[in-house]
DOFI-754129 format. One record per residue (C-alpha): residue in three letters; chain; x, y, z. Coordinates in steps of 0.1 Angstrom, whole numbers, always signed. Layout:
# DOFI-754129
+--------+--------+-------+-------+-------+
! residu ! chaine !    xx !    yy !    zz !
+--------+--------+-------+-------+-------+
!    ALA !      A !     X !     Y !     Z !
...
+--------+--------+-------+-------+-------+
# end
This chain:
# DOFI-754129
+--------+--------+-------+-------+-------+
! residu ! chaine !    xx !    yy !    zz !
+--------+--------+-------+-------+-------+
!    UNK !      A ! -1192 !  +376 ! -1068 !
!    UNK !      A ! -1180 !  +355 ! -1098 !
!    UNK !      A ! -1151 !  +378 ! -1104 !
!    UNK !      A ! -1138 !  +374 ! -1068 !
!    UNK !      A ! -1141 !  +336 ! -1070 !
!    UNK !      A ! -1123 !  +337 ! -1104 !
!    UNK !      A ! -1095 !  +359 ! -1090 !
!    UNK !      A ! -1091 !  +337 ! -1060 !
!    UNK !      A ! -1087 !  +306 ! -1082 !
!    UNK !      A ! -1060 !  +322 ! -1104 !
!    UNK !      A ! -1037 !  +333 ! -1077 !
!    UNK !      A ! -1001 !  +321 ! -1082 !
!    UNK !      A !  -976 !  +314 ! -1055 !
!    UNK !      A !  -942 !  +327 ! -1057 !
!    UNK !      A !  -911 !  +310 ! -1043 !
!    UNK !      A !  -888 !  +339 ! -1037 !
!    UNK !      A !  -851 !  +332 ! -1031 !
!    UNK !      A !  -835 !  +341 !  -998 !
!    UNK !      A !  -826 !  +377 !  -993 !
!    UNK !      A !  -790 !  +388 !  -999 !
!    UNK !      A !  -784 !  +395 !  -963 !
!    UNK !      A !  -795 !  +361 !  -950 !
!    UNK !      A !  -761 !  +345 !  -953 !
!    UNK !      A !  -745 !  +375 !  -935 !
!    UNK !      A !  -770 !  +373 !  -907 !
!    UNK !      A !  -764 !  +336 !  -903 !
!    UNK !      A !  -726 !  +342 !  -902 !
!    UNK !      A !  -730 !  +368 !  -875 !
!    UNK !      A !  -752 !  +345 !  -854 !
!    UNK !      A !  -726 !  +317 !  -857 !
!    UNK !      A !  -698 !  +342 !  -849 !
!    UNK !      A !  -717 !  +355 !  -818 !
!    UNK !      A !  -722 !  +319 !  -806 !
!    UNK !      A !  -685 !  +312 !  -811 !
!    UNK !      A !  -675 !  +343 !  -792 !
!    UNK !      A !  -700 !  +336 !  -764 !
!    UNK !      A !  -686 !  +301 !  -761 !
!    UNK !      A !  -650 !  +314 !  -759 !
!    UNK !      A !  -660 !  +340 !  -733 !
!    UNK !      A !  -685 !  +321 !  -711 !
!    UNK !      A !  -677 !  +284 !  -717 !
!    UNK !      A !  -700 !  +254 !  -722 !
!    UNK !      A !  -730 !  +269 !  -703 !
!    UNK !      A !  -735 !  +295 !  -730 !
!    UNK !      A !  -742 !  +268 !  -756 !
!    UNK !      A !  -768 !  +253 !  -733 !
!    UNK !      A !  -785 !  +286 !  -728 !
!    UNK !      A !  -785 !  +293 !  -766 !
!    UNK !      A !  -800 !  +258 !  -772 !
!    UNK !      A !  -826 !  +263 !  -745 !
!    UNK !      A !  -837 !  +296 !  -760 !
!    UNK !      A !  -838 !  +281 !  -795 !
!    UNK !      A !  -859 !  +251 !  -786 !
!    UNK !      A !  -882 !  +269 !  -760 !
!    UNK !      A !  -887 !  +302 !  -778 !
!    UNK !      A !  -923 !  +295 !  -786 !
!    UNK !      A !  -931 !  +285 !  -751 !
!    UNK !      A !  -912 !  +315 !  -736 !
!    UNK !      A !  -930 !  +339 !  -761 !
!    UNK !      A !  -964 !  +325 !  -750 !
!    UNK !      A !  -956 !  +329 !  -713 !
!    UNK !      A !  -944 !  +364 !  -718 !
!    UNK !      A !  -975 !  +372 !  -738 !
!    UNK !      A !  -997 !  +358 !  -711 !
!    UNK !      A !  -979 !  +378 !  -684 !
!    UNK !      A !  -981 !  +410 !  -704 !
!    UNK !      A ! -1018 !  +407 !  -709 !
!    UNK !      A ! -1022 !  +399 !  -672 !
!    UNK !      A ! -1003 !  +431 !  -663 !
!    UNK !      A ! -1024 !  +452 !  -688 !
!    UNK !      A ! -1056 !  +438 !  -673 !
!    UNK !      A ! -1045 !  +446 !  -637 !
!    UNK !      A ! -1036 !  +481 !  -648 !
!    UNK !      A ! -1069 !  +486 !  -666 !
!    UNK !      A ! -1090 !  +474 !  -636 !
!    UNK !      A ! -1069 !  +495 !  -612 !
!    UNK !      A ! -1075 !  +525 !  -634 !
!    UNK !      A ! -1113 !  +518 !  -634 !
!    UNK !      A ! -1114 !  +513 !  -597 !
!    UNK !      A ! -1095 !  +545 !  -591 !
!    UNK !      A ! -1121 !  +564 !  -612 !
!    UNK !      A ! -1150 !  +548 !  -594 !
!    UNK !      A ! -1138 !  +552 !  -558 !
+--------+--------+-------+-------+-------+
# end
């Protein structure tokens, strides 16, 4: 017990630098946004901004819908076995 407490107290954090490909991915994202703006116009920027700012909300809604579909499938499977 004492050894686990001692090990937990001596844990060191590490601040690792960004990966080598992080700059390339950022450049690709900016390039994709620029190409989308040239192809589709001003509305594309608004869609990208909406996805960026509402991504957590959209992820929560999709997770809720997916769990709802799984529950419906599970209960329909159970009802088909019973009747």
